[in-house]
DOTINU-274882 format. One record per residue (C-alpha): residue in three letters; x, y, z; residue number from 1. Coordinates in pm, whole numbers. Layout:
   bakol        u        v        w   tormar
     ala        X        Y        Z      NUM
...
***
This chain:
   bakol        u        v        w   tormar
     met     2640      -90   -13227        1
     lys     3004     -174   -13379        2
     arg     3227     -470   -13290        3
     his     3590     -470   -13305        4
     gln     3709     -817   -13385        5
     ser     4030     -782   -13215        6
     ala     4274     -573   -13070        7
     ser     4493     -591   -13334        8
     asp     4212     -483   -13592        9
     ala     4144     -201   -13342       10
     val     4512      -69   -13379       11
     ala     4514     -113   -13740       12
     glu     4193       75   -13778       13
     arg     4327      334   -13536       14
     val     4658      390   -13719       15
     gln     4528      397   -14060       16
     glu     4240      680   -13960       17
     leu     4555      872   -13744       18
     arg     4784      824   -14010       19
     lys     4542      968   -14280       20
     arg     4411     1254   -14031       21
     gln     4749     1353   -14007       22
     gly     4827     1393   -14392       23
     phe     5128     1113   -14395       24
     thr     5169      833   -14648       25
     ala     5273      461   -14503       26
     lys     5600      575   -14658       27
     asp     5586      903   -14384       28
     leu     5531      721   -14116       29
     ala     5758      458   -14181       30
     glu     6055      748   -14181       31
     arg     5893      870   -13865       32
     cys     5944      521   -13739       33
     arg     6318      512   -13836       34
     leu     6438      834   -13722       35
     met     6280      734   -13397       36
     gly     6484      375   -13384       37
     ala     6259      141   -13562       38
     pro     6395      101   -13910       39
     gly     6206     -223   -13916       40
     met     5852      -14   -13958       41
     thr     5882      -10   -14295       42
     ala     5584      140   -14527       43
     ser     5518     -239   -14641       44
     val     5492     -360   -14285       45
     ile     5290      -20   -14196       46
     ala     5050     -128   -14502       47
     asn     5027     -506   -14378       48
     ile     4904     -378   -14018       49
     glu     4655     -137   -14175       50
     ser     4531     -441   -14394       51
     gly     4567     -687   -14174       52
     arg     4681     -929   -14502       53
     arg     4404    -1152   -14425       54
     asp     4393    -1585   -14510       55
     leu     4121    -1752   -14697       56
     lys     3862    -1736   -14386       57
     gly     3930    -1392   -14307       58
     gln     4149    -1377   -14024       59
     arg     4518    -1162   -13990       60
     arg     4799    -1336   -14061       61
     arg     4964    -1230   -13761       62
     gln     4857     -998   -13508       63
     val     5047     -651   -13414       64
     thr     5303     -669   -13163       65
     leu     5318     -474   -12878       66
     glu     5602     -301   -13045       67
     glu     5448     -193   -13292       68
     trp     5183      -73   -13116       69
     leu     5414      159   -12898       70
     ile     5582      281   -13175       71
     leu     5305      342   -13397       72
     ala     5155      535   -13068       73
     gln     5503      755   -13015       74
     ala     5476      849   -13413       75
     leu     5141      911   -13467       76
     his     5185     1146   -13070       77
     val     4908      979   -12933       78
     ala     4909      777   -12630       79
     pro     4873      423   -12680       80
     ile     4533      357   -12552       81
     his     4416      563   -12809       82
     leu     4531      328   -13062       83
     leu     4415       34   -12875       84
     val     4106      157   -12802       85
     pro     3859      375   -13029       86
     ile     3731      667   -12952       87
     ser     3453      567   -13132       88
     ser     3099      576   -12890       89
     asp     3106      376   -12549       90
     glu     2834      142   -12693       91
     asp     3018       10   -12914       92
     glu     3183     -350   -12842       93
     tyr     3558     -431   -12815       94
     lys     3647     -770   -12848       95
     ile     3886     -908   -12599       96
     val     3926    -1290   -12721       97
     pro     3984    -1245   -13093       98
     glu     3831    -1639   -13100       99
     gly     3501    -1664   -12990      100
     pro     3281    -1620   -12679      101
     thr     3412    -1719   -12319      102
     pro     3206    -1983   -12051      103
     his     3178    -1645   -11879      104
     gly     3061    -1410   -12128      105
     thr     3364    -1175   -12083      106
     asp     3508    -1201   -12389      107
     arg     3372     -836   -12510      108
     ala     3304     -477   -12351      109
     pro     3190     -171   -12420      110
     leu     3481       77   -12473      111
     gly     3441      293   -12195      112
     glu     3495       17   -11994      113
     ile     3801     -109   -12166      114
     arg     3959      236   -12167      115
     ala     3901      292   -11793      116
     trp     4030     -100   -11765      117
     val     4321      -16   -11975      118
     arg     4414      246   -11767      119
     gly     4423       51   -11456      120
     glu     4096      269   -11322      121
     thr     3839      -40   -11268      122
     thr     3789     -413   -11299      123
     leu     3608     -632   -11566      124
     his     3329     -818   -11571      125
     gly     3489    -1157   -11370      126
     thr     3779    -1007   -11211      127
     asp     3881    -1080   -10893      128
     glu     3908     -732   -10758      129
     arg     4154     -813   -10433      130
     leu     4378     -914   -10710      131
     tyr     4303     -633   -10933      132
     tyr     4358     -372   -10684      133
     ser     4672     -556   -10518      134
     glu     4906     -480   -10792      135
     val     4833     -115   -10799      136
     pro     5146       62   -10695      137
     lys     5115      260   -10364      138
     gly     5219      566   -10544      139
     glu     4950      543   -10786      140
     trp     4634      493   -10537      141
     glu     4438      763   -10588      142
     thr     4073      818   -10541      143
     ala     3831      929   -10866      144
     asp     3843     1271   -10735      145
     asp     4188     1285   -10734      146
     arg     4224     1161   -11099      147
     ala     3972     1440   -11210      148
     leu     4121     1727   -10997      149
     lys     4537     1615   -11130      150
     leu     4367     1542   -11540      151
     leu     4208     1930   -11484      152
     arg     4502     2072   -11409      153
     his     4707     1888   -11662      154
     lys     4445     2040   -11914      155
     glu     4492     2401   -11766      156
     gln     4833     2351   -11820      157
     gln     4808     2253   -12140      158
     val     4591     2504   -12271      159
     asp     4854     2774   -12093      160
     phe     5096     2642   -12317      161
     phe     4941     2694   -12632      162
     arg     4797     3016   -12519      163
     ala     5160     3121   -12521      164
     leu     5229     3007   -12835      165
     gly     4938     3237   -12997      166
     met     4742     2901   -13100      167
     val     4413     2923   -12871      168
     asn     4116     3123   -13016      169
     glu     3903     3369   -12827      170
     gln     3644     3105   -12700      171
     gly     3961     2909   -12557      172
     val     3988     2638   -12817      173
     ile     4318     2483   -12921      174
     gln     4395     2547   -13270      175
     leu     4564     2276   -13424      176
     thr     4661     2171   -13741      177
     ala     4811     1906   -13965      178
     gly     5085     2169   -14073      179
     asp     5111     2336   -13777      180
     asn     5457     2318   -13592      181
     pro     5495     2516   -13266      182
     pro     5835     2713   -13279      183
     ala     6122     2568   -13119      184
     ala     6208     2662   -12808      185
     ser     6507     2892   -12751      186
     ala     6788     2764   -12560      187
     gly     6679     2915   -12189      188
     glu     6345     2782   -12237      189
     thr     6470     2431   -12292      190
     gly     6689     2486   -11982      191
     glu     7028     2430   -12182      192
     gly     7336     2669   -12240      193
     glu     7387     2883   -12506      194
     thr     7585     2796   -12798      195
     asn     7827     2925   -13019      196
     gly     7738     2889   -13415      197
***
């Protein structure tokens, strides 16, 4: 069973993994962040996030900020949750409290439970469910069946989109590689009028 030491360590691990999988250097990723309006996300900042720049005790010198987490998720084309919580085995544990165990044993939980909690789908051990669910906006209150149906429809729409681009094989699997760039939408598809060039 793998244990992730902190939320910042989990984000750092996933940033490095996704950056390499997509074929980017830290400089490439920094440029993507700059183009998205985050010039402070330099290659050295990204390298420091990934390495954790440890002190003599092996602790991170600084944690990943919320702003860094969100811009990196956008730059790497993933949902923020998929940087925050690794997608490895649901048996792996996630350390919620970086410093050590809590009195009630709520300092770590399996990855699957953490993902559901971050999505607002369920509570963690020791949570007051009345308080937890009292903060769910009325428009977002759904049953598990409603969520599953909505997810299925969304997936079908995605497959239809990629099928129209000729990127779905005979088995119905979307074929994407790091070098693939979907063709730019025409003016009619974007809903914008034609421009004179």
